[in-house]
KOLPA-619925 format. One record per residue (C-alpha): residue in one letter; z, x, y. Coordinates in steps of 0.02 Angstrom, whole numbers, plus 32768, in hexadecimal, padded with zeros to 4 digits. Layout:
REM KOLPA-619925
+------+------+------+------+
| rest |   c3 |   c1 |   c2 |
+------+------+------+------+
|    A |    Z |    X |    Y |
...
+------+------+------+------+
***
This chain:
REM KOLPA-619925
+------+------+------+------+
| rest |   c3 |   c1 |   c2 |
+------+------+------+------+
|    M | C01F | DFDE | 448D |
|    D | BFEA | DF3E | 443A |
|    T | BFA9 | DED0 | 44C5 |
|    E | BF7E | DE3D | 4450 |
|    R | C023 | DE37 | 440E |
|    H | C072 | DE64 | 44B6 |
|    P | C00C | DE16 | 454A |
|    S | C02D | DE68 | 45EC |
|    R | C097 | DDED | 466C |
|    R | C0C6 | DDEA | 4715 |
|    H | C16E | DE50 | 4733 |
|    I | C1EB | DE05 | 479E |
|    V | C26C | DE6F | 4811 |
|    A | C2F9 | DE48 | 4879 |
|    I | C312 | DE9C | 491E |
|    L | C3CE | DE91 | 493C |
|    S | C415 | DEAB | 49E8 |
|    R | C4CE | DE6E | 4A2D |
|    G | C4E0 | DDCD | 4A9A |
|    D | C534 | DD25 | 4AB4 |
|    A | C51E | DC7C | 4A67 |
|    A | C49E | DC53 | 4AEE |
|    A | C442 | DCF2 | 4ACD |
|    R | C43E | DCBE | 4A10 |
|    R | C3F4 | DC18 | 4A46 |
|    D | C379 | DC42 | 4ABB |
|    T | C333 | DCE8 | 4A82 |
|    T | C280 | DCF9 | 4A4E |
|    A | C20B | DD7C | 4A27 |
|    Q | C1BE | DD4F | 4AD3 |
|    N | C245 | DD70 | 4B49 |
|    S | C2A8 | DDEF | 4AEB |
|    R | C2AA | DE9C | 4B35 |
|    F | C259 | DEDC | 4A9A |
|    V | C1CF | DE71 | 4AAC |
|    R | C155 | DF10 | 4AA9 |
|    V | C1A2 | DF3C | 49F8 |
|    F | C17A | DE80 | 49C0 |
|    E | C0D9 | DE97 | 49F2 |
|    A | C0B2 | DF4D | 49A4 |
|    L | C101 | DF09 | 48EE |
|    A | C0A8 | DE5A | 4903 |
|    A | BFFA | DED4 | 4914 |
|    A | C02C | DF2E | 4874 |
|    G | C040 | DE91 | 480B |
|    I | C107 | DE8B | 481F |
|    E | C146 | DDEA | 484C |
|    A | C1EB | DE18 | 48BB |
|    R | C278 | DD8C | 48ED |
|    P | C300 | DDB3 | 496D |
|    V | C3AC | DD97 | 493C |
|    I | C43C | DDAF | 49AA |
|    Y | C4EB | DDEC | 496E |
|    D | C59F | DDC1 | 49AA |
|    E | C649 | DDD5 | 4946 |
|    T | C652 | DD14 | 496A |
|    F | C5BD | DCE7 | 48F0 |
|    A | C5C0 | DD78 | 488A |
|    D | C5AE | DD07 | 47E8 |
|    A | C507 | DCB0 | 4829 |
|    V | C4B9 | DD5A | 484F |
|    R | C4DF | DDAA | 47B1 |
|    D | C496 | DD12 | 4752 |
|    Q | C3ED | DD32 | 47C5 |
|    L | C3EC | DDDE | 479D |
|    L | C3F4 | DDC3 | 46E4 |
|    G | C361 | DD5B | 46F8 |
|    V | C2E0 | DDE7 | 4734 |
|    D | C296 | DE85 | 46EF |
|    G | C2DB | DEF8 | 477D |
|    V | C342 | DEFF | 480D |
|    L | C331 | DF68 | 48AE |
|    V | C3D4 | DF78 | 490C |
|    W | C3F4 | DF95 | 49C9 |
|    V | C4B1 | DF8C | 49EF |
|    D | C511 | DFFD | 4A4C |
|    P | C5A8 | E04F | 4A15 |
|    I | C610 | E00C | 4A9F |
|    H | C5DE | DF82 | 4B02 |
|    Q | C658 | DF21 | 4B7E |
|    G | C6E1 | DF49 | 4B16 |
|    K | C698 | DF26 | 4A6D |
|    T | C66B | DFA3 | 49E4 |
|    R | C611 | DF99 | 4942 |
|    E | C6AE | DF91 | 48DB |
|    A | C676 | DEF7 | 4894 |
|    L | C5BB | DEF9 | 4896 |
|    D | C5B8 | DFB0 | 483D |
|    P | C604 | DF64 | 4796 |
|    L | C596 | DEC7 | 4799 |
|    L | C4F4 | DF31 | 47A9 |
|    R | C544 | DFA6 | 470B |
|    D | C543 | DEF8 | 46B3 |
|    V | C49D | DEBD | 46E1 |
|    A | C444 | DF66 | 46C1 |
|    A | C49E | DF5E | 4608 |
|    Q | C452 | DEC7 | 45DD |
|    G | C3AD | DEE5 | 45FF |
|    P | C364 | DEDE | 46BB |
|    W | C34C | DF8D | 46F3 |
|    V | C3AE | DFBA | 478F |
|    S | C37D | E02C | 4823 |
|    A | C3DD | E090 | 4868 |
|    H | C458 | E074 | 47D8 |
|    P | C507 | E095 | 4809 |
|    D | C528 | E12B | 4792 |
|    V | C49C | E186 | 47E6 |
|    I | C4D7 | E15B | 488E |
|    L | C57A | E1A2 | 4865 |
|    K | C525 | E250 | 4825 |
|    M | C4A6 | E257 | 48C7 |
|    G | C4C7 | E1E5 | 493E |
|    V | C57B | E219 | 4973 |
|    K | C5B4 | E2AD | 49CD |
|    E | C5E7 | E308 | 493F |
|    V | C538 | E334 | 4924 |
|    L | C53E | E3BC | 49A9 |
|    Y | C5C7 | E413 | 4947 |
|    R | C572 | E3FB | 489F |
|    T | C4C4 | E442 | 48D0 |
|    R | C4FC | E4BF | 495C |
|    H | C4AC | E541 | 48E8 |
|    L | C3F8 | E4EE | 4909 |
|    G | C38D | E53D | 499B |
|    W | C3D1 | E49D | 4A03 |
|    G | C485 | E4D2 | 49F7 |
|    A | C503 | E51B | 4A70 |
|    D | C5BC | E54E | 4A75 |
|    T | C609 | E4C5 | 4A2D |
|    H | C6B7 | E48F | 49DA |
|    R | C70A | E3F8 | 4983 |
|    Y | C7B0 | E3C7 | 498B |
|    D | C7E0 | E355 | 48F5 |
|    T | C890 | E32D | 4926 |
|    A | C8E8 | E318 | 49CD |
|    A | C95C | E3B0 | 498E |
|    S | C8BF | E41B | 498C |
|    F | C882 | E3EC | 4A26 |
|    R | C92E | E3FE | 4A8D |
|    A | C93E | E4AB | 4A28 |
|    E | C889 | E4F1 | 4A41 |
|    F | C832 | E4AB | 4ADB |
|    P | C891 | E4EB | 4B63 |
|    S | C878 | E5B5 | 4B36 |
|    R | C7C3 | E582 | 4B16 |
|    L | C7B1 | E537 | 4BC3 |
|    R | C801 | E5CA | 4C1A |
|    V | C78E | E653 | 4BBD |
|    N | C6FB | E5F7 | 4BBF |
|    G | C6DC | E5A8 | 4C53 |
|    P | C6B5 | E4E0 | 4C6A |
|    R | C6A4 | E479 | 4BD4 |
|    V | C66D | E3D8 | 4BB6 |
|    L | C6CB | E360 | 4B3A |
|    K | C682 | E2D0 | 4AE7 |
|    Q | C6CF | E241 | 4A7E |
|    N | C674 | E237 | 49E1 |
|    R | C625 | E188 | 49F1 |
|    G | C5FD | E14C | 4A99 |
|    N | C56E | E112 | 4B11 |
|    G | C543 | E106 | 4BBF |
|    G | C5B2 | E1B3 | 4BED |
|    Q | C65F | E15C | 4BAD |
|    G | C6CD | E1D7 | 4B7E |
|    V | C672 | E26C | 4BAD |
|    W | C6CF | E2DE | 4C2B |
|    K | C69B | E38D | 4C86 |
|    V | C73B | E3EA | 4C8E |
|    E | C759 | E488 | 4CFA |
|    A | C802 | E4F5 | 4D00 |
|    L | C82E | E50F | 4DBC |
|    S | C851 | E5BC | 4DE4 |
|    N | C8CD | E59F | 4E63 |
|    A | C941 | E53A | 4DFA |
|    D | C993 | E548 | 4D58 |
|    A | C967 | E4CD | 4CD4 |
|    M | C902 | E458 | 4D58 |
|    V | C855 | E42A | 4D34 |
|    R | C7C9 | E3D2 | 4D96 |
|    V | C76C | E34F | 4D26 |
|    L | C6CC | E2DD | 4D33 |
|    H | C6B7 | E246 | 4CCD |
|    A | C602 | E230 | 4CA9 |
|    Q | C600 | E17E | 4CB3 |
|    R | C5A7 | E13B | 4D59 |
|    G | C613 | E121 | 4DF1 |
|    S | C69A | E1B3 | 4DBA |
|    M | C6E6 | E21D | 4E2B |
|    P | C726 | E2D0 | 4E15 |
|    E | C7DD | E2E1 | 4DFE |
|    E | C86A | E367 | 4DE3 |
|    M | C8F4 | E353 | 4D75 |
|    P | C965 | E3AD | 4CFC |
|    L | C909 | E3E6 | 4C61 |
|    D | C999 | E38E | 4BF5 |
|    A | C95B | E2E4 | 4C53 |
|    L | C89F | E2F1 | 4C1E |
|    I | C8DC | E321 | 4B65 |
|    A | C942 | E290 | 4B6F |
|    R | C8B0 | E219 | 4BA3 |
|    C | C833 | E262 | 4B2D |
|    E | C8AE | E249 | 4A87 |
|    P | C87A | E194 | 4A73 |
|    Y | C7D4 | E1CF | 4A48 |
|    F | C809 | E208 | 4995 |
|    G | C836 | E15F | 495D |
|    W | C77D | E118 | 498C |
|    G | C716 | E1A0 | 496A |
|    G | C789 | E222 | 48EF |
|    C | C75A | E2C2 | 495C |
|    I | C73F | E306 | 4A0A |
|    I | C6A8 | E385 | 4A2E |
|    D | C6AE | E40A | 4AAC |
|    Q | C619 | E454 | 4AF1 |
|    A | C5EC | E4DC | 4B6B |
|    F | C5B4 | E495 | 4C11 |
|    Q | C4F2 | E4B5 | 4C30 |
|    P | C4E1 | E4F8 | 4CE2 |
|    R | C43A | E4AF | 4CEF |
|    L | C472 | E408 | 4CE1 |
|    P | C421 | E3E9 | 4D85 |
|    D | C36E | E40B | 4D47 |
|    G | C37A | E364 | 4CED |
|    M | C37D | E32E | 4C38 |
|    I | C2EA | E310 | 4BAF |
|    R | C2EB | E28B | 4B3B |
|    C | C28E | E2A5 | 4A9D |
|    Y | C26A | E1FB | 4A4E |
|    M | C257 | E206 | 4991 |
|    S | C20B | E17A | 4909 |
|    G | C246 | E1C2 | 4875 |
|    A | C227 | E27D | 4873 |
|    K | C192 | E26B | 48ED |
|    V | C1A6 | E27B | 49A9 |
|    A | C159 | E1CD | 49FE |
|    G | C181 | E201 | 4AB2 |
|    F | C1EA | E251 | 4B3D |
|    G | C244 | E217 | 4BCD |
|    Q | C26F | E298 | 4C62 |
|    Q | C302 | E273 | 4CDD |
|    R | C371 | E2C1 | 4D6A |
|    I | C41C | E28D | 4D2E |
|    K | C4B1 | E28C | 4D98 |
|    A | C539 | E272 | 4D04 |
|    L | C5BA | E308 | 4D07 |
|    I | C57D | E33B | 4DB5 |
|    P | C5E8 | E315 | 4E4B |
|    P | C5B8 | E29A | 4EC5 |
|    P | C567 | E2AD | 4F5C |
|    P | C5EC | E28D | 5001 |
|    E | C595 | E1E5 | 5018 |
|    G | C5F5 | E1BF | 4F7B |
|    P | C5E4 | E195 | 4EBF |
|    D | C581 | E0E1 | 4EE6 |
|    S | C509 | E126 | 4F61 |
|    P | C456 | E122 | 4F4C |
|    E | C454 | E1EC | 4F4D |
|    A | C4CA | E1DE | 4EAD |
|    Q | C45E | E176 | 4E51 |
|    P | C3FC | E1DE | 4DC1 |
|    G | C347 | E1E4 | 4DDB |
|    P | C2BE | E178 | 4D79 |
|    R | C29D | E1A3 | 4CC8 |
|    I | C1EA | E1DD | 4CBB |
|    M | C19A | E1A7 | 4C23 |
|    H | C121 | E208 | 4BCA |
|    G | C0BE | E207 | 4B19 |
|    P | C0EA | E273 | 4A7A |
|    D | C045 | E2E5 | 4AC7 |
|    A | C082 | E319 | 4B72 |
|    P | C050 | E3C4 | 4B89 |
|    Q | C0E9 | E402 | 4BE2 |
|    L | C150 | E3CE | 4B59 |
|    Q | C0F4 | E405 | 4AAF |
|    A | C168 | E4A4 | 4A95 |
|    L | C1F6 | E426 | 4A88 |
|    R | C187 | E3B8 | 4A19 |
|    R | C173 | E442 | 49A9 |
|    S | C21E | E477 | 4992 |
|    M | C256 | E3C6 | 497A |
|    E | C1CE | E399 | 48EC |
|    D | C1B4 | E441 | 489A |
|    E | C268 | E48F | 48AB |
|    W | C2FA | E432 | 48E1 |
|    T | C2ED | E37A | 48A3 |
|    P | C2CD | E3C2 | 47E5 |
|    Q | C34D | E43E | 4809 |
|    M | C3CB | E3B6 | 483F |
|    M | C397 | E33A | 47AC |
|    E | C3C4 | E3D4 | 4735 |
|    T | C468 | E3ED | 478B |
|    L | C4AD | E341 | 4796 |
|    G | C456 | E30A | 46E9 |
|    I | C3ED | E287 | 4731 |
|    A | C344 | E24B | 46ED |
|    E | C2AC | E23C | 4747 |
|    T | C29C | E18C | 470A |
|    S | C350 | E16B | 474E |
|    L | C321 | E1B5 | 4815 |
|    P | C329 | E118 | 488D |
|    V | C28A | E0CA | 48AB |
|    I | C2B5 | E0FA | 495A |
|    W | C345 | E187 | 49A5 |
|    D | C33B | E1F5 | 4A22 |
|    A | C377 | E2A3 | 4A40 |
|    D | C3BA | E2DB | 4AEF |
|    F | C3A4 | E385 | 4B28 |
|    L | C3EA | E3E7 | 4BCE |
|    Y | C38E | E484 | 4BF5 |
|    G | C3DC | E518 | 4BB3 |
|    P | C3CC | E5C7 | 4C00 |
|    R | C323 | E608 | 4C01 |
|    D | C2DF | E67B | 4B85 |
|    A | C2A7 | E740 | 4B99 |
|    A | C1FE | E6F8 | 4BBB |
|    G | C241 | E687 | 4C3E |
|    A | C20C | E5E0 | 4BDA |
|    D | C296 | E562 | 4BCE |
|    T | C303 | E552 | 4B49 |
|    Y | C35B | E499 | 4B0C |
|    V | C414 | E470 | 4ADF |
|    L | C42D | E3D1 | 4A90 |
|    C | C4B5 | E360 | 4AE9 |
|    E | C4B7 | E2C7 | 4A79 |
|    I | C445 | E253 | 49FC |
|    N | C440 | E1A4 | 4A12 |
|    A | C414 | E145 | 4977 |
|    S | C478 | E099 | 4999 |
|    S | C412 | E044 | 4A19 |
|    C | C380 | E0B8 | 4A63 |
|    F | C328 | E056 | 4AF9 |
|    A | C2D2 | E053 | 4B66 |
|    I | C249 | E0BE | 4B17 |
|    P | C19D | E109 | 4B3F |
|    E | C111 | E086 | 4B26 |
|    E | C0C3 | E0EF | 4AA8 |
|    A | C16B | E0D4 | 4A37 |
|    P | C14E | E01D | 4A01 |
|    A | C0AB | E045 | 49A2 |
|    A | C108 | E0EA | 495F |
|    I | C1A7 | E073 | 491F |
|    A | C120 | DFF2 | 48D1 |
|    R | C0CA | E07F | 4872 |
|    T | C180 | E0BE | 4831 |
|    V | C1B0 | E004 | 4803 |
|    K | C10C | DFE7 | 47AA |
|    L | C128 | E08C | 473C |
|    R | C1E1 | E071 | 4712 |
|    L | C1BC | DFB8 | 46D6 |
|    S | C139 | DFF4 | 466F |
|    L | C1A4 | E07E | 461D |
|    T | C22C | DFF6 | 4612 |
|    E | C1BF | DF7D | 45BB |
|    K | C173 | E001 | 4541 |
|    A | C21E | E03D | 4505 |
|    G | C246 | DF99 | 44E3 |
|    F | C1B0 | DF7A | 4480 |
|    D | C1CF | E025 | 442D |
|    G | C277 | DFEA | 4401 |
+------+------+------+------+
***
């Protein structure tokens, strides 16, 4: 690059999150929950600005985003009844006009939805997984699969916080009756006709386009491992004893005994997780990119893959089963992750700038 013709300049990125008018007025880099990310970006020579989004002032947000070099997005698929239905077209429009957006909505639709479990079921992280594209196929195929294969987990294609995720078991002493447990915190097991459950889930086709059906993993009580990624590299891990899809204790779903354990964060070099790191970096992430048609430069600057423990292998070692990928709003993150995000952002911005000059 000709540095005399193209002198280096300070890049500007927006950190976009959801909030109301008061949050839009009052949020700063210092009081934001992303303060560590702001600090890491500043240390890398990148100016970051908080931008608060809501549908009621979307036009003003769009104008702000068109004035930066890149946009880092932390907005859940569903939050207090609001979705990304209006935000995603806005981000596509902004990206089409120049600023680089991570995660781009089109990338989220490939990897940050439950359908990724079906499309990558052949990878080493895969399990017995099926997809229902229509309410008719769901109604026709799911009952026999449940009877033959044992407990299943149904997942709406887009969601977070356990919304639209159900463990389903057939009751052996009652024809066409099932026991279900919603993954959302505070849920209690219910017994109902299978037809009633199917009717309850059918609206998911309107929002997410499909329903994913996975085999229930018996080692769920052993916990979950969250593998945090920045681009194609592991940025850290989180280990947690989860309670979702586990019946609450006698004390009830709101009791201390029913709450998930703390998430124990680790850096990318945690010795006990190096086998998983090697699988993610050397095999599963490259294979996922090839399967889904995602370039490495389009991978989100921060995303995570949530793993449950699968059956132990012949040598007694753990195996891992992917239960979801979070690409829309991955937070909280390990203490090593902000620096990894800053490195990835700096690289992406330099590549974008070079492509602009070369073009």
